[in-house]
Backbone as CSV, one residue per row, in Angstrom:
resi,resn,N_x,N_y,N_z,CA_x,CA_y,CA_z,C_x,C_y,C_z
1,MET,-44.914,44.391,185.447,-44.335,43.128,185.063,-44.309,43.053,183.530
2,ILE,-43.159,42.761,182.975,-43.023,42.690,181.516,-43.569,41.344,181.038
3,LYS,-44.594,41.423,180.187,-45.205,40.199,179.666,-44.640,39.833,178.295
4,ASP,-44.355,40.847,177.471,-43.825,40.629,176.122,-42.327,40.946,176.129
5,ILE,-41.521,39.960,176.506,-40.076,40.158,176.642,-39.449,40.553,175.309
6,GLU,-39.833,39.898,174.224,-39.258,40.228,172.911,-39.627,41.648,172.490
7,GLY,-40.873,42.031,172.714,-41.294,43.396,172.395,-40.526,44.420,173.215
8,PHE,-40.299,44.102,174.481,-39.556,45.021,175.344,-38.091,45.077,174.905
9,ARG,-37.536,43.969,174.480,-36.151,43.946,173.986,-36.027,44.833,172.740
10,ARG,-37.012,44.747,171.831,-36.999,45.611,170.638,-37.094,47.082,171.040
11,HIS,-37.923,47.376,172.033,-38.044,48.749,172.539,-36.692,49.238,173.053
12,ALA,-36.010,48.440,173.858,-34.711,48.828,174.417,-33.683,49.031,173.306
13,GLU,-33.689,48.167,172.307,-32.756,48.325,171.188,-32.995,49.630,170.444
14,SER,-34.269,50.000,170.260,-34.566,51.261,169.565,-34.084,52.459,170.375
15,VAL,-34.167,52.375,171.687,-33.672,53.466,172.534,-32.157,53.592,172.376
16,HIS,-31.451,52.484,172.365,-29.996,52.515,172.245,-29.537,53.077,170.900
17,LYS,-30.390,53.021,169.886,-30.054,53.557,168.564,-30.543,54.996,168.375
18,CYS,-31.206,55.563,169.347,-31.862,56.866,169.218,-30.856,57.994,168.947
19,THR,-31.251,58.908,168.048,-30.459,60.106,167.758,-31.349,61.353,167.766
20,ARG,-32.455,61.319,168.487,-33.448,62.407,168.458,-33.010,63.715,169.092
21,CYS,-32.079,63.678,170.035,-31.677,64.929,170.693,-30.165,65.103,170.603
22,GLY,-29.693,66.251,171.009,-28.277,66.568,170.936,-27.391,65.764,171.862
23,LEU,-27.961,65.057,172.814,-27.149,64.279,173.748,-26.516,63.051,173.100
24,HIS,-27.134,62.532,172.053,-26.652,61.263,171.486,-25.209,61.356,170.984
25,GLY,-24.761,62.544,170.575,-23.401,62.698,170.073,-22.334,62.473,171.133
26,GLN,-22.641,62.796,172.379,-21.674,62.620,173.460,-21.986,61.404,174.324
27,CYS,-23.005,60.672,173.972,-23.480,59.554,174.784,-22.824,58.256,174.327
28,GLN,-21.966,57.698,175.159,-21.299,56.436,174.852,-22.194,55.239,175.155
29,SER,-23.069,55.398,176.147,-23.912,54.293,176.591,-25.197,54.865,177.153
30,LYS,-26.288,54.160,176.957,-27.599,54.593,177.461,-28.120,53.551,178.429
31,MET,-29.070,53.977,179.237,-29.713,53.044,180.151,-31.217,53.266,180.041
32,VAL,-31.927,52.259,179.592,-33.373,52.348,179.431,-34.046,52.110,180.773
33,CYS,-33.702,51.003,181.384,-34.268,50.647,182.677,-33.407,49.542,183.270
34,ALA,-33.601,49.296,184.533,-32.857,48.242,185.218,-33.668,47.816,186.432
35,GLY,-33.365,46.658,186.948,-34.088,46.155,188.111,-34.842,44.895,187.759
36,ASN,-35.869,44.618,188.503,-36.620,43.379,188.337,-37.734,43.540,187.300
37,PRO,-37.640,42.853,186.143,-38.703,42.957,185.146,-40.009,42.302,185.596
38,ASN,-39.965,41.582,186.710,-41.177,40.976,187.265,-41.721,41.757,188.454
39,GLY,-41.165,42.925,188.711,-41.642,43.764,189.811,-42.967,44.428,189.459
40,TYR,-43.476,45.224,190.379,-44.767,45.872,190.165,-44.708,47.394,190.259
41,ILE,-43.566,47.925,190.680,-43.424,49.364,190.870,-42.315,49.858,189.948
42,LEU,-42.554,50.999,189.311,-41.551,51.600,188.441,-41.132,52.937,189.033
43,PHE,-39.869,53.031,189.431,-39.295,54.305,189.856,-38.781,54.996,188.605
44,VAL,-39.062,56.287,188.462,-38.567,57.044,187.318,-37.621,58.121,187.835
45,MET,-36.374,58.020,187.402,-35.324,58.971,187.777,-35.110,59.941,186.617
46,ASP,-34.300,60.992,186.839,-34.070,61.970,185.785,-33.203,61.413,184.657
47,SER,-31.963,61.018,184.929,-31.085,60.423,183.920,-30.084,59.510,184.630
48,PRO,-29.535,58.538,183.908,-28.587,57.639,184.568,-27.278,58.363,184.903
49,ARG,-26.707,58.023,186.024,-25.419,58.565,186.426,-24.306,57.704,185.817
50,PRO,-23.123,58.255,185.638,-22.018,57.473,185.060,-21.755,56.167,185.809
51,GLU,-21.890,56.186,187.151,-21.662,54.966,187.929,-22.670,53.873,187.559
52,GLU,-23.900,54.275,187.290,-24.923,53.291,186.924,-24.580,52.635,185.589
53,LEU,-24.116,53.452,184.642,-23.745,52.911,183.341,-22.509,52.023,183.445
54,GLU,-21.532,52.469,184.230,-20.293,51.701,184.388,-20.569,50.327,184.984
55,HIS,-21.417,50.265,186.005,-21.693,49.001,186.693,-22.950,48.303,186.176
56,GLN,-23.679,48.966,185.250,-24.945,48.443,184.736,-25.878,48.052,185.870
57,ARG,-25.954,48.947,186.853,-26.778,48.724,188.042,-27.426,50.048,188.433
58,PRO,-28.740,50.060,188.642,-29.390,51.320,189.016,-29.079,51.723,190.456
59,LEU,-29.126,53.006,190.691,-29.046,53.582,192.036,-27.761,53.216,192.783
60,CYS,-26.642,53.087,192.079,-25.392,52.711,192.750,-24.487,53.924,192.996
61,TYR,-25.062,55.108,193.044,-24.319,56.333,193.351,-24.825,56.853,194.693
62,GLN,-24.227,57.905,195.216,-24.513,58.347,196.590,-26.009,58.555,196.862
63,ASP,-26.689,59.322,196.031,-28.115,59.560,196.282,-28.948,58.304,196.063
64,GLY,-28.548,57.481,195.101,-29.249,56.228,194.866,-29.134,55.275,196.046
65,LEU,-27.946,55.224,196.631,-27.753,54.382,197.817,-28.568,54.912,198.992
66,TYR,-28.661,56.221,199.104,-29.476,56.833,200.160,-30.943,56.451,199.963
67,LEU,-31.422,56.508,198.707,-32.798,56.104,198.418,-32.993,54.624,198.755
68,GLN,-32.058,53.778,198.367,-32.181,52.349,198.674,-32.275,52.090,200.172
69,LYS,-31.478,52.807,200.946,-31.529,52.657,202.409,-32.933,52.961,202.917
70,HIS,-33.526,54.049,202.423,-34.853,54.439,202.892,-35.948,53.540,202.336
71,LEU,-35.721,52.974,201.163,-36.667,51.977,200.652,-36.694,50.769,201.582
72,GLY,-35.524,50.349,202.043,-35.454,49.233,202.998,-36.170,49.555,204.296
73,LEU,-35.975,50.777,204.790,-36.658,51.199,206.024,-38.176,51.250,205.843
74,ALA,-38.614,51.458,204.602,-40.049,51.530,204.309,-40.645,50.167,203.983
75,GLY,-39.819,49.114,204.004,-40.344,47.770,203.782,-40.141,47.214,202.386
76,PHE,-39.523,47.967,201.492,-39.250,47.440,200.165,-38.216,46.331,200.255
77,VAL,-38.343,45.358,199.374,-37.366,44.278,199.286,-36.845,44.237,197.853
78,PRO,-35.629,43.717,197.647,-35.126,43.595,196.283,-36.139,42.819,195.438
79,GLY,-36.394,43.309,194.281,-37.351,42.645,193.405,-38.707,43.319,193.343
80,ASP,-38.967,44.277,194.217,-40.254,44.973,194.181,-40.388,45.875,192.956
81,ALA,-39.249,46.352,192.432,-39.338,47.450,191.483,-38.314,47.383,190.361
82,MET,-38.562,48.248,189.399,-37.640,48.503,188.312,-37.405,50.016,188.286
83,VAL,-36.303,50.446,187.683,-35.966,51.864,187.582,-35.885,52.232,186.103
84,ALA,-36.516,53.342,185.725,-36.439,53.876,184.361,-35.986,55.334,184.453
85,TYR,-35.763,55.952,183.304,-35.197,57.295,183.264,-35.965,58.196,182.297
86,CYS,-36.086,59.482,182.664,-36.688,60.474,181.769,-35.798,60.720,180.559
87,VAL,-34.498,60.724,180.781,-33.503,60.889,179.721,-32.592,59.670,179.807
88,CYS,-32.420,58.967,178.696,-31.669,57.700,178.717,-30.160,57.877,178.638
89,CYS,-29.677,59.047,178.222,-28.238,59.324,178.168,-27.818,60.003,179.474
90,PRO,-26.602,59.744,179.924,-26.136,60.476,181.109,-25.882,61.936,180.730
91,ILE,-26.051,62.817,181.678,-25.810,64.237,181.456,-24.682,64.652,182.382
92,GLU,-23.541,65.006,181.797,-22.381,65.400,182.601,-21.981,66.816,182.251
93,PRO,-21.525,67.653,183.138,-21.655,67.417,184.572,-23.136,67.403,184.910
94,PHE,-23.505,66.694,185.953,-24.925,66.512,186.213,-25.626,67.855,186.353
95,ARG,-26.704,67.978,185.644,-27.538,69.179,185.653,-28.959,68.753,185.297
96,MET,-29.898,69.673,185.469,-31.285,69.390,185.109,-31.399,69.387,183.577
97,PRO,-31.894,68.306,182.980,-32.078,68.289,181.528,-33.074,69.358,181.083
98,VAL,-32.895,69.854,179.876,-33.817,70.836,179.308,-34.834,70.111,178.435
99,GLU,-35.916,70.790,178.081,-37.005,70.137,177.361,-36.557,69.524,176.034
100,SER,-35.608,70.152,175.349,-35.143,69.579,174.073,-34.415,68.251,174.290
101,GLU,-34.016,67.962,175.525,-33.375,66.689,175.855,-34.381,65.683,176.384
102,TYR,-35.258,66.102,177.295,-36.191,65.119,177.853,-37.443,64.957,177.005
103,GLY,-37.794,65.944,176.207,-38.987,65.843,175.355,-38.930,64.651,174.409
104,PRO,-37.848,64.534,173.611,-37.757,63.385,172.705,-37.704,62.046,173.437
105,CYS,-37.186,62.037,174.645,-37.083,60.789,175.408,-38.423,60.351,176.004
106,PHE,-39.432,61.220,176.000,-40.705,60.819,176.601,-41.285,59.597,175.893
107,THR,-41.117,59.501,174.566,-41.644,58.320,173.873,-40.931,57.059,174.357
108,HIS,-39.633,57.177,174.675,-38.906,56.026,175.218,-39.440,55.666,176.609
109,LEU,-39.611,56.691,177.437,-40.138,56.458,178.787,-41.532,55.842,178.702
110,TRP,-42.366,56.378,177.832,-43.723,55.844,177.696,-43.683,54.387,177.221
111,GLY,-42.789,54.058,176.295,-42.635,52.673,175.848,-42.238,51.755,176.989
112,THR,-41.376,52.264,177.880,-40.967,51.486,179.051,-42.157,51.294,179.994
113,ILE,-42.919,52.355,180.213,-44.088,52.266,181.097,-45.092,51.247,180.557
114,VAL,-45.433,51.363,179.283,-46.421,50.459,178.690,-45.899,49.019,178.676
115,GLY,-44.621,48.842,178.347,-44.046,47.490,178.314,-43.956,46.851,179.690
116,PHE,-43.646,47.649,180.691,-43.522,47.137,182.060,-44.892,47.014,182.723
117,ASP,-45.801,47.915,182.386,-47.165,47.936,182.919,-47.195,47.874,184.454
118,PRO,-46.585,48.873,185.115,-46.501,48.843,186.583,-47.843,49.082,187.257
119,LYS,-47.952,48.595,188.476,-49.132,48.896,189.290,-49.026,50.290,189.893
120,LEU,-47.786,50.812,189.999,-47.559,52.148,190.544,-46.275,52.710,189.945
121,ILE,-46.320,53.991,189.588,-45.140,54.694,189.087,-44.748,55.730,190.123
122,ILE,-43.471,55.716,190.496,-42.974,56.678,191.483,-41.931,57.575,190.815
123,PRO,-42.335,58.785,190.385,-41.338,59.714,189.869,-40.528,60.274,191.033
124,VAL,-39.207,60.276,190.879,-38.308,60.690,191.952,-37.698,62.039,191.580
125,GLY,-38.156,63.093,192.214,-37.588,64.412,191.977,-38.396,65.266,191.018
126,THR,-37.854,66.426,190.726,-38.557,67.463,189.972,-38.864,67.068,188.540
127,LEU,-37.852,66.683,187.766,-38.075,66.404,186.344,-39.059,65.257,186.125
128,PRO,-38.851,64.081,186.713,-39.825,63.008,186.488,-41.245,63.389,186.931
129,THR,-41.353,64.148,188.019,-42.677,64.569,188.483,-43.303,65.530,187.489
130,ARG,-42.520,66.478,187.000,-43.028,67.438,186.017,-43.486,66.723,184.748
131,VAL,-42.686,65.787,184.271,-42.986,65.077,183.030,-44.212,64.183,183.181
132,LEU,-44.307,63.443,184.281,-45.382,62.469,184.430,-46.669,63.041,185.017
133,CYS,-46.569,64.093,185.803,-47.767,64.653,186.434,-48.321,65.853,185.679
134,LYS,-47.574,66.362,184.726,-48.015,67.530,183.944,-48.504,68.635,184.870
135,SER,-47.719,68.902,185.908,-48.108,69.875,186.926,-46.973,70.860,187.154
136,ASN,-47.338,72.077,187.472,-46.341,73.082,187.842,-46.122,73.116,189.349
137,ARG,-46.881,72.319,190.089,-46.695,72.254,191.540,-45.375,71.575,191.846
138,SER,-44.769,71.935,192.945,-43.476,71.351,193.308,-43.651,69.889,193.703
139,VAL,-42.554,69.138,193.562,-42.590,67.737,193.963,-42.870,67.629,195.457
140,SER,-42.401,68.589,196.252,-42.685,68.579,197.702,-44.182,68.684,197.959
141,ALA,-44.856,69.511,197.168,-46.304,69.676,197.338,-47.069,68.431,196.892
142,LEU,-46.520,67.709,195.910,-47.203,66.527,195.382,-46.819,65.231,196.088
143,GLN,-45.693,65.234,196.839,-45.221,64.008,197.475,-46.326,63.385,198.328
144,GLY,-46.531,62.102,198.109,-47.508,61.378,198.903,-48.929,61.450,198.378
145,SER,-49.148,62.164,197.272,-50.494,62.226,196.698,-50.531,61.387,195.424
146,VAL,-51.655,60.797,195.149,-51.804,59.968,193.958,-52.267,60.846,192.803
147,GLN,-51.517,60.785,191.711,-51.858,61.474,190.473,-52.209,60.401,189.448
148,LYS,-52.734,60.795,188.308,-53.085,59.827,187.266,-52.435,60.227,185.941
149,LEU,-52.029,59.225,185.183,-51.558,59.392,183.810,-52.156,58.228,183.037
150,GLY,-53.244,58.493,182.337,-53.977,57.411,181.689,-54.460,56.443,182.749
151,LYS,-54.182,55.165,182.571,-54.614,54.158,183.546,-53.644,54.010,184.714
152,TYR,-52.525,54.731,184.665,-51.466,54.541,185.664,-51.590,55.490,186.851
153,ARG,-51.324,54.938,188.040,-51.243,55.748,189.261,-49.811,56.244,189.418
154,ILE,-49.696,57.526,189.721,-48.401,58.170,189.886,-48.315,58.658,191.329
155,PHE,-47.188,58.383,191.980,-47.002,58.730,193.394,-45.643,59.414,193.545
156,PRO,-45.568,60.743,193.347,-44.278,61.445,193.373,-43.612,61.456,194.748
157,ILE,-42.278,61.412,194.717,-41.487,61.616,195.931,-40.346,62.586,195.625
158,VAL,-39.859,63.212,196.663,-38.752,64.147,196.562,-37.471,63.377,196.225
159,HIS,-36.568,64.020,195.514,-35.290,63.387,195.170,-34.487,63.132,196.448
160,PRO,-33.798,61.999,196.536,-33.045,61.696,197.760,-31.957,62.729,198.076
161,ASN,-31.426,63.422,197.063,-30.415,64.442,197.334,-30.980,65.558,198.193
162,THR,-32.223,65.932,197.929,-32.873,66.993,198.718,-33.016,66.557,200.169
163,ILE,-33.460,65.334,200.385,-33.634,64.831,201.747,-32.273,64.651,202.421
164,ARG,-31.312,64.105,201.687,-29.983,63.829,202.239,-29.268,65.120,202.646
165,THR,-29.375,66.161,201.830,-28.600,67.378,202.094,-29.369,68.450,202.862
166,GLN,-30.703,68.441,202.789,-31.486,69.518,203.403,-32.588,69.036,204.320
167,GLY,-32.788,67.730,204.409,-33.938,67.207,205.144,-33.775,67.252,206.652
168,SER,-34.823,67.715,207.297,-34.873,67.679,208.757,-35.289,66.265,209.176
169,ARG,-35.216,65.973,210.455,-35.666,64.654,210.935,-37.124,64.410,210.567
170,LEU,-37.946,65.451,210.688,-39.360,65.318,210.337,-39.515,65.009,208.844
171,GLN,-38.768,65.695,208.004,-38.868,65.448,206.562,-38.397,64.038,206.206
172,ILE,-37.371,63.557,206.887,-36.903,62.188,206.643,-37.982,61.188,207.060
173,LYS,-38.629,61.418,208.200,-39.737,60.550,208.635,-40.877,60.573,207.619
174,GLN,-41.199,61.760,207.117,-42.268,61.893,206.124,-41.893,61.175,204.825
175,TYR,-40.628,61.234,204.475,-40.130,60.570,203.266,-40.307,59.059,203.392
176,ILE,-39.899,58.513,204.509,-40.044,57.073,204.742,-41.522,56.694,204.786
177,ALA,-42.336,57.540,205.413,-43.782,57.274,205.471,-44.393,57.271,204.070
178,ALA,-43.962,58.202,203.213,-44.469,58.245,201.834,-44.066,56.979,201.083
179,LEU,-42.818,56.544,201.258,-42.361,55.314,200.606,-43.134,54.094,201.134
180,ARG,-43.366,54.064,202.426,-44.133,52.959,203.027,-45.552,52.934,202.450
181,GLU,-46.159,54.112,202.328,-47.508,54.210,201.758,-47.528,53.720,200.319
182,ALA,-46.500,54.085,199.546,-46.422,53.648,198.157,-46.389,52.122,198.077
183,ARG,-45.582,51.509,198.907,-45.482,50.038,198.876,-46.806,49.401,199.289
184,LYS,-47.461,49.972,200.272,-48.758,49.451,200.738,-49.789,49.491,199.607
185,MET,-49.748,50.544,198.794,-50.710,50.691,197.708,-50.646,49.514,196.736
186,VAL,-49.494,48.884,196.640,-49.298,47.797,195.686,-49.406,46.433,196.337
187,PHE,-48.863,46.283,197.531,-48.707,44.953,198.118,-49.658,44.629,199.263
188,GLU,-50.467,45.569,199.714,-51.388,45.236,200.819,-52.819,45.487,200.441
């Protein structure tokens, strides 16, 4: 929950002015975070998709909609969470960001985490899990386990694209169960 709205606004403005990596030259618009600033859970995605920037709405692309569907099945309601990004500029064509792109953005992500002060952080996919868990283990191996980053609890989940395109029925059930467990950790 964001307590210092003005401080968070200054943080977002500094992100929009950032020129630390090579992406800023091709970046027309950035997305720091979106969702409910009064929520308690922070989902961390890799980078915003063009659709998210166009509509100024998180998770409004195919994989994001798939994640939202499963969040609903796991008991999440609108307002439970906010979404932040490892890299604030969109990367087209979509690819995994390299360290020279996500490294400079970590200070932005950390500013978002500290400003939002979530009860739980859910990195979604490989890059956010790697960045926040400082682990070489796969996101599949870490899914459903609680990690720590300072005072924050981290609960990694697999990217919805992996589940949508390669997930078996059992993996989809496990995905929903992991999401349900994450929500329970905060609200029950």
